N, C-alpha and C positions, 0 to 999 in steps of 0.2 A: 505484594503483588504475586499471584500465580496464574500461570498461561497455560491453557489446556486446549485440546481439540474441541471445536465448536460441534454442538448437536442442533438437531431441529429444535428442539426446546429453547435454545438461545435465539431463534430468529427472530424475536420481536424486540430484543435488547440488541441485536446486530442493526436491525432496520431502523431503531431509533437513533444509532450513531450514523450509519452510512448514508441513510436516505437526505437528510439535511444537506451533507457535504456534497453528494453528487448533484442535488438539485440546484446547490448554489453555482455550480457550473464554473468554480475559478481555480481549482486545484487538480481536476480529472478530465480527461479528453473521453469523457463518457456522455451519451445522450442525457440531458438534464430532466427530459420529459417523461423518464420511465415510471412504471408503475412500481409500487411496492414489489410485487411479485417478480417482475423484471429485475429489480435491484437485488432482490434475495438469491435468484436464479444467476446472475451476475458475481455476487461477492461469494456465493457457496455453490459455485458451479462443480461439475464432477471432475473438471480439468484442474481443480484446486484443492488444496489442503487448508481449511480456514479455521483459525483458531482466535480466541479471546482471551483478554486479559482482565482479571478480577481483583477486585480489592473488597474484603469483607462481604463477599457474594453478590458483589455488585460488578457489572460488565462495565470496565472503563475503557475497553479499547479493543480493537479485531485488527487481524491481519490474514492474508491469504499468502501461500506459497505455491507456484507452479512452474511446470517448464516453460522456458520462454519460446524456444523454437523446438520443431521436430528433427528427426535424422541426426545429423553432424553438429548441431546446435543444442541437442537433448541434454547436456553436460551443464548447461547455464540455466539457472532459474530466474524468476521474476516474483516479486512480491508487492502486494499493497497494503497499506497501514491506514489506519484511522483512529483516532483518540477523540472520547467523548468530550464535548465542549468543557463539561464541568471538571474534566482532569487535565486539561491543557496546561503545559507549562511544569508538570510534575514528574517527567521523565518516562512517561508511559511509552511515547514512540521509541525512545531509546532502547528500553527494555526489550520491546518487540522485536526491533531490528537485531538486537543482540540475539534474542532467542532464534529468531528467523535465520542467521548466520550459523548456529549451531545445527538448528533441525536440517538446513540444507546440505551441510556436511555429511550427516547422519543418513540422508535420503540419497546419497552419492553423487550431488552435484558439486562441480569444480568451480564454478564463479556464479556470482549475481548480478542481473543488469536490472536497471530502472530504465524503460525505453523512452519515458516521456515526462521527464519532471519539469514541472512549470517554472521557469526562472524566477517569476516574481513571489513563488513560495519560498521565500527566503529562509524560514525556518527549516524546512526540509532540506533545502540544499545544503545549508549551513550543518546540520545534524548527520547527513550521509556523508559530507565531506570529512567530518570529526570521525567517523566510523569506518574512515578508509577508502572510501568510494571516490574515483576519479571521474571528473568530467571528461568523456572521451569525444563528446560530438555536442554541437550546438545547433539547433534547427531554427533558423531565424525566422520569426512571426508564425512560426506554426501551430500557434494556438491562439484562438480567437478568444481573448479573457472579456467577460460580460463587462466590465468597468474601464479596463486599461487597452483593451484593443489588441491589435497583434503583439503577442508576446512569445519571447522565445523558449523553446522547450531544450532541455538537456538530456543527453544520453549519459548516464552514470554507471561505471561498473567496478566490481570488486572480483579478485581471485581469491577464492577460500583457502 
């Protein structure tokens, strides 16, 4: 697997991964009614460095890295990760997170924070924990899951 910065030419492949996940509304606190253009604007926004994971020339995952806060919080970054359904369970998310930890340090960040990890997304919570993230906060019922109803959201944090 190879991870590289995304280009505009990757937009269709990124949209194929990101749009169904956002529209499902069960793992990201993002408006599930966004248009394709709004989704791409969000995922590939000017405030982010967007990357893709490729295998044999096919995009199997994507992630972004961005500053989490301004001013005194600008040394902490935030990331979002998505894997193609066809590549789920093959370690793609792990590899993207490991890559993001290295890139974050190269970009001068001193920590990484996930602001709103949906507690019912057990695979993500487990993986982030294995990669050294601590749950530093729990927001009871902060996410309205489409099938589970009120679900906790976690704040997860790791020094770099």
